[in-house]
C-alpha positions in Angstrom: -8.7 20.0 -4.2 -8.4 17.8 -1.1 -4.8 18.0 -0.3 -2.2 15.3 0.5 -3.7 14.2 3.8 -7.3 13.4 2.9 -9.0 10.0 2.5 -10.0 10.7 -1.1 -6.3 11.4 -1.9 -5.4 8.1 -0.4 -8.0 6.4 -2.6 -6.8 8.2 -5.7 -3.2 7.2 -5.1 -4.3 3.7 -4.5 -6.2 3.5 -7.8 -3.2 4.9 -9.6 -1.0 2.3 -8.0 -3.3 -0.4 -9.2 -3.1 0.9 -12.7 0.7 1.1 -12.7 0.9 -2.4 -11.3 -1.4 -3.7 -14.0 0.8 -2.1 -16.6 3.8 -3.8 -14.9 5.4 -0.5 -13.9 6.3 -1.9 -10.5 8.6 1.0 -9.6 5.9 3.6 -10.0 3.3 1.3 -8.4 5.5 0.8 -5.3 5.9 4.6 -4.9 2.2 5.2 -5.3 1.2 2.4 -2.9 3.6 3.9 -0.3 2.2 7.4 -0.8 -1.4 5.9 -0.5 -0.5 3.9 2.6 1.1 7.0 4.3 -2.0 9.1 3.4 -4.5 6.5 4.6 -2.5 5.8 7.8 -2.4 9.5 8.6 -6.1 10.2 7.8 -7.9 7.0 8.6 -5.5 5.2 11.0 -3.6 1.9 10.7 -6.6 -0.3 11.4 -8.9 1.1 8.8 -10.1 -1.2 6.0 -8.7 1.0 3.2 -5.3 1.1 5.0 -5.4 -2.7 5.2 -6.3 -3.1 1.5 -3.5 -0.8 0.5 -1.0 -2.6 2.8 -2.1 -6.0 1.4 -1.7 -4.8 -2.2 1.8 -3.4 -1.5 2.8 -6.7 0.2 1.4 -8.5 -2.9 3.6 -6.3 -5.1 6.6 -7.2 -3.1 5.8 -10.9 -3.5 5.4 -10.3 -7.3 8.9 -8.8 -7.3 10.2 -11.7 -5.2 10.8 -9.4 -2.2 8.7 -11.3 0.3 11.0 -10.4 3.2 10.3 -6.7 2.5 6.6 -7.4 2.6 6.9 -9.3 5.9 8.8 -6.5 7.5 6.1 -4.0 6.4 3.4 -6.2 7.8 5.2 -6.5 11.2 5.7 -2.7 11.2 1.9 -2.3 11.0 1.4 -4.9 13.6 -0.2 -7.4 11.2 0.2 -11.2 11.5 2.7 -12.7 9.0 1.6 -15.9 7.5 4.3 -18.0 5.9 3.2 -19.6 2.7 
């Protein structure tokens, strides 16, 4: 109905990613988060709150999978501050 590059598509992909993550299907969740992030970035911009939420959740997924460095690189790619914990 909306197409791949629409804010509602980004929201739907994000919600599916959350579901897959909660089901511990991390591979599917990562793919859906990446699709949602791409869609949100294209339609809303890299500084929009939805884009930030999706990015934050994707980085959180990487931390869950013990891939913190991958998350840090993604944050740097989007120009976000990396906080070492």
